Structures are given as structure tokens and as C-alpha cells.
N, CA, C and O atoms as a GROMACS GRO file, in nm:
protein
  452
    1MET      N    1   3.461  -8.433  -3.662
    1MET     CA    2   3.406  -8.443  -3.534
    1MET      C    3   3.451  -8.332  -3.435
    1MET      O    4   3.570  -8.302  -3.426
    2LEU      N    5   3.358  -8.272  -3.362
    2LEU     CA    6   3.397  -8.160  -3.275
    2LEU      C    7   3.448  -8.216  -3.144
    2LEU      O    8   3.396  -8.315  -3.093
    3THR      N    9   3.550  -8.150  -3.089
    3THR     CA   10   3.592  -8.189  -2.963
    3THR      C   11   3.515  -8.111  -2.855
    3THR      O   12   3.452  -8.009  -2.882
    4GLN      N   13   3.522  -8.161  -2.732
    4GLN     CA   14   3.442  -8.105  -2.624
    4GLN      C   15   3.473  -7.951  -2.602
    4GLN      O   16   3.377  -7.874  -2.593
    5PRO      N   17   3.601  -7.903  -2.592
    5PRO     CA   18   3.626  -7.762  -2.578
    5PRO      C   19   3.577  -7.677  -2.692
    5PRO      O   20   3.528  -7.566  -2.671
    6LEU      N   21   3.589  -7.729  -2.812
    6LEU     CA   22   3.540  -7.651  -2.927
    6LEU      C   23   3.386  -7.631  -2.926
    6LEU      O   24   3.334  -7.523  -2.956
    7GLY      N   25   3.319  -7.739  -2.888
    7GLY     CA   26   3.173  -7.740  -2.882
    7GLY      C   27   3.132  -7.639  -2.775
    7GLY      O   28   3.039  -7.560  -2.796
    8LEU      N   29   3.198  -7.640  -2.662
    8LEU     CA   30   3.169  -7.548  -2.551
    8LEU      C   31   3.196  -7.403  -2.604
    8LEU      O   32   3.115  -7.314  -2.582
    9ALA      N   33   3.300  -7.382  -2.667
    9ALA     CA   34   3.336  -7.248  -2.721
    9ALA      C   35   3.227  -7.202  -2.818
    9ALA      O   36   3.188  -7.086  -2.812
   10LEU      N   37   3.177  -7.285  -2.906
   10LEU     CA   38   3.078  -7.248  -2.999
   10LEU      C   39   2.943  -7.214  -2.925
   10LEU      O   40   2.874  -7.119  -2.962
   11ALA      N   41   2.908  -7.293  -2.823
   11ALA     CA   42   2.791  -7.273  -2.748
   11ALA      C   43   2.796  -7.138  -2.671
   11ALA      O   44   2.697  -7.064  -2.666
   12LEU      N   45   2.915  -7.107  -2.611
   12LEU     CA   46   2.931  -6.976  -2.547
   12LEU      C   47   2.925  -6.859  -2.646
   12LEU      O   48   2.868  -6.754  -2.616
   13ALA      N   49   2.982  -6.878  -2.761
   13ALA     CA   50   2.981  -6.774  -2.862
   13ALA      C   51   2.838  -6.740  -2.910
   13ALA      O   52   2.801  -6.624  -2.930
   14LEU      N   53   2.761  -6.849  -2.925
   14LEU     CA   54   2.625  -6.836  -2.965
   14LEU      C   55   2.540  -6.766  -2.853
   14LEU      O   56   2.455  -6.683  -2.882
   15ALA      N   57   2.567  -6.801  -2.731
   15ALA     CA   58   2.495  -6.746  -2.621
   15ALA      C   59   2.532  -6.595  -2.611
   15ALA      O   60   2.441  -6.514  -2.592
   16PHE      N   61   2.653  -6.554  -2.623
   16PHE     CA   62   2.689  -6.410  -2.623
   16PHE      C   63   2.626  -6.336  -2.737
   16PHE      O   64   2.580  -6.223  -2.720
   17ALA      N   65   2.623  -6.397  -2.855
   17ALA     CA   66   2.563  -6.333  -2.976
   17ALA      C   67   2.416  -6.310  -2.950
   17ALA      O   68   2.366  -6.202  -2.983
   18VAL      N   69   2.342  -6.408  -2.892
   18VAL     CA   70   2.197  -6.391  -2.869
   18VAL      C   71   2.182  -6.287  -2.762
   18VAL      O   72   2.093  -6.203  -2.774
   19ASP      N   73   2.262  -6.286  -2.656
   19ASP     CA   74   2.254  -6.199  -2.547
   19ASP      C   75   2.282  -6.048  -2.602
   19ASP      O   76   2.212  -5.955  -2.562
   20ALA      N   77   2.378  -6.029  -2.685
   20ALA     CA   78   2.408  -5.897  -2.742
   20ALA      C   79   2.294  -5.846  -2.828
   20ALA      O   80   2.267  -5.726  -2.828
   21GLN      N   81   2.226  -5.934  -2.903
   21GLN     CA   82   2.113  -5.898  -2.983
   21GLN      C   83   1.998  -5.851  -2.897
   21GLN      O   84   1.931  -5.753  -2.928
   22ALA      N   85   1.976  -5.925  -2.786
   22ALA     CA   86   1.869  -5.893  -2.693
   22ALA      C   87   1.889  -5.754  -2.625
   22ALA      O   88   1.793  -5.680  -2.602
   23GLN      N   89   2.015  -5.724  -2.595
   23GLN     CA   90   2.048  -5.599  -2.527
   23GLN      C   91   2.031  -5.484  -2.624
   23GLN      O   92   1.991  -5.375  -2.582
   24GLN      N   93   2.061  -5.503  -2.754
   24GLN     CA   94   2.044  -5.400  -2.848
   24GLN      C   95   1.903  -5.372  -2.892
   24GLN      O   96   1.874  -5.264  -2.944
   25SER      N   97   1.812  -5.473  -2.872
   25SER     CA   98   1.678  -5.449  -2.911
   25SER      C   99   1.593  -5.373  -2.814
   25SER      O  100   1.480  -5.335  -2.848
   26TYR      N  101   1.642  -5.350  -2.698
   26TYR     CA  102   1.560  -5.282  -2.601
   26TYR      C  103   1.628  -5.151  -2.556
   26TYR      O  104   1.750  -5.146  -2.543
   27ALA      N  105   1.552  -5.049  -2.535
   27ALA     CA  106   1.612  -4.919  -2.488
   27ALA      C  107   1.645  -4.932  -2.344
   27ALA      O  108   1.570  -4.996  -2.270
   28PRO      N  109   1.750  -4.876  -2.302
   28PRO     CA  110   1.784  -4.882  -2.158
   28PRO      C  111   1.683  -4.804  -2.074
   28PRO      O  112   1.628  -4.701  -2.115
   29LEU      N  113   1.664  -4.859  -1.956
   29LEU     CA  114   1.562  -4.793  -1.864
   29LEU      C  115   1.629  -4.679  -1.791
   29LEU      O  116   1.745  -4.690  -1.750
   30ASN      N  117   1.557  -4.571  -1.774
   30ASN     CA  118   1.609  -4.452  -1.710
   30ASN      C  119   1.523  -4.428  -1.587
   30ASN      O  120   1.413  -4.373  -1.593
   31PHE      N  121   1.578  -4.470  -1.475
   31PHE     CA  122   1.503  -4.464  -1.349
   31PHE      C  123   1.510  -4.320  -1.288
   31PHE      O  124   1.432  -4.291  -1.196
   32SER      N  125   1.600  -4.232  -1.335
   32SER     CA  126   1.616  -4.109  -1.279
   32SER      C  127   1.523  -4.005  -1.344
   32SER      O  128   1.510  -3.895  -1.291
   33ALA      N  129   1.458  -4.036  -1.457
   33ALA     CA  130   1.376  -3.947  -1.527
   33ALA      C  131   1.247  -3.918  -1.448
   33ALA      O  132   1.192  -4.008  -1.385
   34ARG      N  133   1.200  -3.793  -1.452
   34ARG     CA  134   1.078  -3.754  -1.382
   34ARG      C  135   0.960  -3.792  -1.470
   34ARG      O  136   0.973  -3.789  -1.593
   35PRO      N  137   0.847  -3.827  -1.413
   35PRO     CA  138   0.725  -3.853  -1.494
   35PRO      C  139   0.686  -3.737  -1.578
   35PRO      O  140   0.698  -3.622  -1.538
   36SER      N  141   0.638  -3.767  -1.695
   36SER     CA  142   0.600  -3.655  -1.783
   36SER      C  143   0.478  -3.581  -1.729
   36SER      O  144   0.402  -3.637  -1.650
   37ALA      N  145   0.459  -3.457  -1.771
   37ALA     CA  146   0.344  -3.380  -1.731
   37ALA      C  147   0.214  -3.438  -1.788
   37ALA      O  148   0.107  -3.416  -1.732
   38ALA      N  149   0.224  -3.512  -1.895
   38ALA     CA  150   0.096  -3.568  -1.950
   38ALA      C  151   0.053  -3.678  -1.860
   38ALA      O  152  -0.068  -3.697  -1.843
   39LYS      N  153   0.150  -3.757  -1.796
   39LYS     CA  154   0.102  -3.861  -1.707
   39LYS      C  155   0.034  -3.803  -1.581
   39LYS      O  156  -0.071  -3.851  -1.539
   40SER      N  157   0.097  -3.699  -1.520
   40SER     CA  158   0.040  -3.644  -1.400
   40SER      C  159  -0.092  -3.576  -1.426
   40SER      O  160  -0.182  -3.580  -1.342
   41ALA      N  161  -0.104  -3.514  -1.543
   41ALA     CA  162  -0.235  -3.451  -1.578
   41ALA      C  163  -0.336  -3.558  -1.597
   41ALA      O  164  -0.453  -3.536  -1.564
   42ALA      N  165  -0.302  -3.671  -1.646
   42ALA     CA  166  -0.402  -3.778  -1.671
   42ALA      C  167  -0.453  -3.838  -1.541
   42ALA      O  168  -0.565  -3.888  -1.537
   43THR      N  169  -0.375  -3.834  -1.435
   43THR     CA  170  -0.417  -3.890  -1.305
   43THR      C  171  -0.484  -3.783  -1.216
   43THR      O  172  -0.552  -3.816  -1.119
   44THR      N  173  -0.465  -3.662  -1.249
   44THR     CA  174  -0.532  -3.552  -1.173
   44THR      C  175  -0.680  -3.542  -1.222
   44THR      O  176  -0.708  -3.520  -1.340
   45PRO      N  177  -0.772  -3.559  -1.122
   45PRO     CA  178  -0.916  -3.554  -1.163
   45PRO      C  179  -0.954  -3.411  -1.208
   45PRO      O  180  -0.892  -3.311  -1.173
   46ALA      N  181  -1.055  -3.412  -1.284
   46ALA     CA  182  -1.112  -3.276  -1.327
   46ALA      C  183  -1.171  -3.215  -1.201
   46ALA      O  184  -1.216  -3.281  -1.108
   47LEU      N  185  -1.168  -3.077  -1.207
   47LEU     CA  186  -1.226  -3.009  -1.083
   47LEU      C  187  -1.371  -3.041  -1.068
   47LEU      O  188  -1.449  -3.032  -1.162
   48PRO      N  189  -1.407  -3.079  -0.945
   48PRO     CA  190  -1.552  -3.115  -0.918
   48PRO      C  191  -1.637  -3.002  -0.880
   48PRO      O  192  -1.747  -3.024  -0.830
   49PHE      N  193  -1.592  -2.875  -0.899
   49PHE     CA  194  -1.667  -2.761  -0.856
   49PHE      C  195  -1.735  -2.690  -0.966
   49PHE      O  196  -1.690  -2.691  -1.080
   50ARG      N  197  -1.847  -2.628  -0.929
   50ARG     CA  198  -1.918  -2.543  -1.025
   50ARG      C  199  -1.937  -2.406  -0.951
   50ARG      O  200  -1.971  -2.401  -0.832
   51TYR      N  201  -1.912  -2.294  -1.028
   51TYR     CA  202  -1.916  -2.162  -0.972
   51TYR      C  203  -2.065  -2.127  -0.956
   51TYR      O  204  -2.148  -2.150  -1.044
   52VAL      N  205  -2.095  -2.070  -0.836
   52VAL     CA  206  -2.232  -2.025  -0.806
   52VAL      C  207  -2.234  -1.871  -0.795
   52VAL      O  208  -2.322  -1.807  -0.853
   53GLY      N  209  -2.143  -1.811  -0.724
   53GLY     CA  210  -2.147  -1.666  -0.707
   53GLY      C  211  -2.029  -1.615  -0.626
   53GLY      O  212  -1.936  -1.688  -0.592
   54ARG      N  213  -2.037  -1.488  -0.599
   54ARG     CA  214  -1.922  -1.424  -0.524
   54ARG      C  215  -1.988  -1.334  -0.416
   54ARG      O  216  -2.098  -1.281  -0.432
   55LEU      N  217  -1.914  -1.320  -0.305
   55LEU     CA  218  -1.957  -1.228  -0.202
   55LEU      C  219  -1.836  -1.174  -0.120
   55LEU      O  220  -1.727  -1.232  -0.119
   56ILE      N  221  -1.860  -1.066  -0.055
   56ILE     CA  222  -1.754  -1.007   0.025
   56ILE      C  223  -1.802  -1.019   0.168
   56ILE      O  224  -1.907  -0.964   0.203
   57GLN      N  225  -1.728  -1.090   0.251
   57GLN     CA  226  -1.766  -1.110   0.391
   57GLN      C  227  -1.647  -1.073   0.478
   57GLN      O  228  -1.535  -1.122   0.462
   58ASN      N  229  -1.679  -0.980   0.574
   58ASN     CA  230  -1.574  -0.927   0.666
   58ASN      C  231  -1.456  -0.872   0.582
   58ASN      O  232  -1.339  -0.895   0.615
   59GLY      N  233  -1.490  -0.799   0.473
   59GLY     CA  234  -1.387  -0.737   0.393
   59GLY      C  235  -1.303  -0.828   0.310
   59GLY      O  236  -1.205  -0.786   0.248
   60LYS      N  237  -1.340  -0.957   0.307
   60LYS     CA  238  -1.262  -1.058   0.235
   60LYS      C  239  -1.349  -1.109   0.125
   60LYS      O  240  -1.466  -1.138   0.147
   61SER      N  241  -1.289  -1.120  -0.004
   61SER     CA  242  -1.361  -1.171  -0.112
   61SER      C  243  -1.367  -1.327  -0.110
   61SER      O  244  -1.266  -1.396  -0.094
   62GLU      N  245  -1.490  -1.377  -0.128
   62GLU     CA  246  -1.512  -1.518  -0.125
   62GLU      C  247  -1.591  -1.562  -0.250
   62GLU      O  248  -1.662  -1.482  -0.310
   63VAL      N  249  -1.578  -1.687  -0.288
   63VAL     CA  250  -1.667  -1.732  -0.398
   63VAL      C  251  -1.745  -1.855  -0.338
   63VAL      O  252  -1.704  -1.926  -0.247
   64LEU      N  253  -1.860  -1.866  -0.400
   64LEU     CA  254  -1.953  -1.975  -0.370
   64LEU      C  255  -1.936  -2.084  -0.476
   64LEU      O  256  -1.958  -2.057  -0.594
   65ILE      N  257  -1.900  -2.200  -0.440
   65ILE     CA  258  -1.887  -2.313  -0.534
   65ILE      C  259  -1.968  -2.430  -0.486
   65ILE      O  260  -1.993  -2.449  -0.367
   66LEU      N  261  -2.007  -2.507  -0.586
   66LEU     CA  262  -2.087  -2.627  -0.556
   66LEU      C  263  -2.009  -2.754  -0.594
   66LEU      O  264  -1.951  -2.765  -0.702
   67ARG      N  265  -2.010  -2.847  -0.502
   67ARG     CA  266  -1.952  -2.981  -0.530
   67ARG      C  267  -2.059  -3.082  -0.505
   67ARG      O  268  -2.093  -3.113  -0.391
   68GLY      N  269  -2.112  -3.132  -0.612
   68GLY     CA  270  -2.233  -3.227  -0.596
   68GLY      C  271  -2.348  -3.140  -0.548
   68GLY      O  272  -2.390  -3.045  -0.614
   69ASN      N  273  -2.398  -3.175  -0.431
   69ASN     CA  274  -2.509  -3.099  -0.366
   69ASN      C  275  -2.457  -3.016  -0.250
   69ASN      O  276  -2.540  -2.966  -0.174
   70ARG      N  277  -2.334  -3.000  -0.230
   70ARG     CA  278  -2.280  -2.931  -0.115
   70ARG      C  279  -2.223  -2.795  -0.157
   70ARG      O  280  -2.143  -2.788  -0.250
   71LEU      N  281  -2.262  -2.693  -0.092
   71LEU     CA  282  -2.227  -2.552  -0.120
   71LEU      C  283  -2.110  -2.513  -0.027
   71LEU      O  284  -2.116  -2.532   0.095
   72TYR      N  285  -2.007  -2.458  -0.086
   72TYR     CA  286  -1.890  -2.406  -0.012
   72TYR      C  287  -1.872  -2.255  -0.035
   72TYR      O  288  -1.885  -2.206  -0.147
   73SER      N  289  -1.842  -2.182   0.075
   73SER     CA  290  -1.800  -2.046   0.061
   73SER      C  291  -1.652  -2.046   0.094
   73SER      O  292  -1.614  -2.073   0.208
   74VAL      N  293  -1.562  -2.013  -0.008
   74VAL     CA  294  -1.422  -2.032   0.015
   74VAL      C  295  -1.351  -1.894  -0.022
   74VAL      O  296  -1.392  -1.814  -0.106
   75ALA      N  297  -1.237  -1.881   0.055
   75ALA     CA  298  -1.149  -1.764   0.033
   75ALA      C  299  -1.006  -1.817   0.010
   75ALA      O  300  -0.977  -1.934   0.032
   76GLU      N  301  -0.924  -1.731  -0.034
   76GLU     CA  302  -0.782  -1.773  -0.058
   76GLU      C  303  -0.724  -1.837   0.064
   76GLU      O  304  -0.742  -1.784   0.173
   77GLY      N  305  -0.653  -1.949   0.052
   77GLY     CA  306  -0.597  -2.020   0.158
   77GLY      C  307  -0.682  -2.127   0.219
   77GLY      O  308  -0.630  -2.209   0.294
   78ASP      N  309  -0.804  -2.130   0.192
   78ASP     CA  310  -0.896  -2.228   0.249
   78ASP      C  311  -0.873  -2.367   0.186
   78ASP      O  312  -0.848  -2.377   0.066
   79GLU      N  313  -0.881  -2.473   0.266
   79GLU     CA  314  -0.877  -2.613   0.216
   79GLU      C  315  -1.019  -2.674   0.212
   79GLU      O  316  -1.102  -2.648   0.299
   80ILE      N  317  -1.042  -2.754   0.112
   80ILE     CA  318  -1.169  -2.813   0.092
   80ILE      C  319  -1.153  -2.962   0.103
   80ILE      O  320  -1.089  -3.024   0.018
   81ASP      N  321  -1.212  -3.022   0.210
   81ASP     CA  322  -1.213  -3.165   0.234
   81ASP      C  323  -1.073  -3.232   0.230
   81ASP      O  324  -1.061  -3.351   0.202
   82GLY      N  325  -0.965  -3.152   0.260
   82GLY     CA  326  -0.839  -3.205   0.260
   82GLY      C  327  -0.781  -3.247   0.122
   82GLY      O  328  -0.674  -3.308   0.114
   83GLU      N  329  -0.854  -3.212   0.017
   83GLU     CA  330  -0.819  -3.244  -0.116
   83GLU      C  331  -0.766  -3.124  -0.201
   83GLU      O  332  -0.670  -3.133  -0.277
   84TYR      N  333  -0.836  -3.011  -0.181
   84TYR     CA  334  -0.800  -2.894  -0.257
   84TYR      C  335  -0.773  -2.776  -0.169
   84TYR      O  336  -0.828  -2.765  -0.060
   85ARG      N  337  -0.690  -2.687  -0.215
   85ARG     CA  338  -0.657  -2.560  -0.140
   85ARG      C  339  -0.684  -2.451  -0.243
   85ARG      O  340  -0.641  -2.461  -0.358
   86VAL      N  341  -0.755  -2.348  -0.203
   86VAL     CA  342  -0.780  -2.231  -0.286
   86VAL      C  343  -0.655  -2.142  -0.281
   86VAL      O  344  -0.620  -2.087  -0.176
   87GLU      N  345  -0.591  -2.130  -0.397
   87GLU     CA  346  -0.472  -2.049  -0.397
   87GLU      C  347  -0.491  -1.905  -0.422
   87GLU      O  348  -0.431  -1.818  -0.357
   88ARG      N  349  -0.577  -1.879  -0.520
   88ARG     CA  350  -0.601  -1.740  -0.565
   88ARG      C  351  -0.739  -1.725  -0.618
   88ARG      O  352  -0.792  -1.816  -0.681
   89ILE      N  353  -0.799  -1.606  -0.592
   89ILE     CA  354  -0.934  -1.574  -0.652
   89ILE      C  355  -0.915  -1.443  -0.722
   89ILE      O  356  -0.874  -1.342  -0.663
   90THR      N  357  -0.945  -1.446  -0.850
   90THR     CA  358  -0.946  -1.325  -0.938
   90THR      C  359  -1.082  -1.304  -0.996
   90THR      O  360  -1.172  -1.386  -0.975
   91GLY      N  361  -1.100  -1.199  -1.068
   91GLY     CA  362  -1.230  -1.170  -1.135
   91GLY      C  363  -1.265  -1.278  -1.238
   91GLY      O  364  -1.382  -1.303  -1.266
   92ALA      N  365  -1.160  -1.341  -1.294
   92ALA     CA  366  -1.180  -1.432  -1.400
   92ALA      C  367  -1.170  -1.584  -1.365
   92ALA      O  368  -1.223  -1.671  -1.434
   93SER      N  369  -1.100  -1.608  -1.253
   93SER     CA  370  -1.087  -1.753  -1.218
   93SER      C  371  -1.062  -1.777  -1.072
   93SER      O  372  -1.033  -1.683  -0.998
   94VAL      N  373  -1.074  -1.904  -1.026
   94VAL     CA  374  -1.032  -1.945  -0.895
   94VAL      C  375  -0.928  -2.045  -0.925
   94VAL      O  376  -0.951  -2.138  -1.003
   95GLN      N  377  -0.806  -2.029  -0.861
   95GLN     CA  378  -0.698  -2.126  -0.875
   95GLN      C  379  -0.687  -2.216  -0.756
   95GLN      O  380  -0.677  -2.169  -0.643
   96PHE      N  381  -0.690  -2.353  -0.781
   96PHE     CA  382  -0.681  -2.451  -0.677
   96PHE      C  383  -0.550  -2.527  -0.696
   96PHE      O  384  -0.484  -2.524  -0.800
   97THR      N  385  -0.517  -2.596  -0.583
   97THR     CA  386  -0.413  -2.696  -0.580
   97THR      C  387  -0.476  -2.826  -0.541
   97THR      O  388  -0.541  -2.832  -0.437
   98TYR      N  389  -0.460  -2.933  -0.618
   98TYR     CA  390  -0.509  -3.059  -0.586
   98TYR      C  391  -0.398  -3.125  -0.496
   98TYR      O  392  -0.294  -3.169  -0.545
   99LEU      N  393  -0.423  -3.129  -0.370
   99LEU     CA  394  -0.324  -3.155  -0.266
   99LEU      C  395  -0.252  -3.297  -0.285
   99LEU      O  396  -0.130  -3.307  -0.271
  100PRO      N  397  -0.327  -3.399  -0.314
  100PRO     CA  398  -0.254  -3.535  -0.325
  100PRO      C  399  -0.143  -3.532  -0.424
  100PRO      O  400  -0.048  -3.609  -0.407
  101GLU      N  401  -0.146  -3.448  -0.532
  101GLU     CA  402  -0.049  -3.448  -0.634
  101GLU      C  403   0.021  -3.314  -0.650
  101GLU      O  404   0.111  -3.300  -0.734
  102HIS      N  405  -0.020  -3.215  -0.570
  102HIS     CA  406   0.038  -3.082  -0.574
  102HIS      C  407   0.016  -3.021  -0.719
  102HIS      O  408   0.103  -2.952  -0.772
  103ALA      N  409  -0.097  -3.047  -0.779
  103ALA     CA  410  -0.124  -3.010  -0.916
  103ALA      C  411  -0.212  -2.884  -0.916
  103ALA      O  412  -0.315  -2.878  -0.847
  104ARG      N  413  -0.173  -2.786  -0.991
  104ARG     CA  414  -0.250  -2.659  -1.002
  104ARG      C  415  -0.362  -2.679  -1.104
  104ARG      O  416  -0.344  -2.737  -1.211
  105GLN      N  417  -0.484  -2.624  -1.062
  105GLN     CA  418  -0.596  -2.628  -1.153
  105GLN      C  419  -0.668  -2.499  -1.141
  105GLN      O  420  -0.656  -2.430  -1.040
  106SER      N  421  -0.743  -2.464  -1.241
  106SER     CA  422  -0.811  -2.337  -1.244
  106SER      C  423  -0.964  -2.348  -1.286
  106SER      O  424  -0.996  -2.418  -1.382
  107LEU      N  425  -1.051  -2.281  -1.217
  107LEU     CA  426  -1.190  -2.284  -1.252
  107LEU      C  427  -1.223  -2.145  -1.313
  107LEU      O  428  -1.214  -2.039  -1.251
  108ASP      N  429  -1.262  -2.157  -1.439
  108ASP     CA  430  -1.292  -2.035  -1.521
  108ASP      C  431  -1.424  -1.977  -1.480
  108ASP      O  432  -1.527  -2.042  -1.495
  109LEU      N  433  -1.425  -1.855  -1.427
  109LEU     CA  434  -1.551  -1.792  -1.384
  109LEU      C  435  -1.617  -1.715  -1.497
  109LEU      O  436  -1.736  -1.684  -1.486
  110THR      N  437  -1.548  -1.682  -1.603
  110THR     CA  438  -1.606  -1.607  -1.717
  110THR      C  439  -1.700  -1.695  -1.794
  110THR      O  440  -1.798  -1.646  -1.850
  111ALA      N  441  -1.673  -1.822  -1.799
  111ALA     CA  442  -1.765  -1.914  -1.874
  111ALA      C  443  -1.895  -1.939  -1.801
  111ALA      O  444  -1.994  -1.978  -1.863
  112ALA      N  445  -1.898  -1.917  -1.669
  112ALA     CA  446  -2.014  -1.936  -1.587
  112ALA      C  447  -2.115  -1.821  -1.592
  112ALA      O  448  -2.229  -1.836  -1.549
  113ARG      N  449  -2.074  -1.708  -1.644
  113ARG     CA  450  -2.159  -1.590  -1.644
  113ARG      C  451  -2.263  -1.593  -1.753
  113ARG      O  452  -2.342  -1.499  -1.764
   0.00000   0.00000   0.00000
């Protein structure tokens, strides 16, 4: 017959063994890790713009882009609806920053030709 202290010791030993197995079966959480690029790319929406054309106005190169049924004439540094900023315009692309996530995106102009 088991005595009270021995029964308690067995119960505690069993509890520690179960707890040790539970701790070994899960990977530790790392709260200091930065989110992966794949996650941020998945939440960044696709560019909603379609290239229409190019013009030079007041000596400054601008591109015409369409978002839905709204036409924009944009130059480097312009912001569009508080969501996008035009970072750079080249002969091959327009580079944007999606402001809510500070994500860089590029609109290929060569495919539109």
C-alpha cells in the first residue's frame, strides 16, 4: 500500500514528465523575428494602375496612368490618394511605394507598348 508522501511524489513526477514532453513537442516562439518578405508581399495589393501614356509638361516627365475609370498625370514625388507615392519614372517602368506598408512596387511600361 502506498503512503501519502509517496503517492504525492509519484503524482508530481508524472506531472513533470508530461510537462517536459509538452515543452519538447513545440518549437519556442520567437517574438523578435521580423515578418518574412513573403508575408508582407502577400498583404500588399497588386498595383491598381494601367499605363496610358507619357508626356513632358513644364520640362518635367510625367506618365498617364489609369486607376479604374480615373486618369492621373503623375511625376516623381507625387502621391496618389494617400496610398501610393511615385518614386521614379524611367523609360521602362514607374516605381511606386505603397505607403501603408512602405512596400516598393513597379509598373512595367514595356509590356504596355
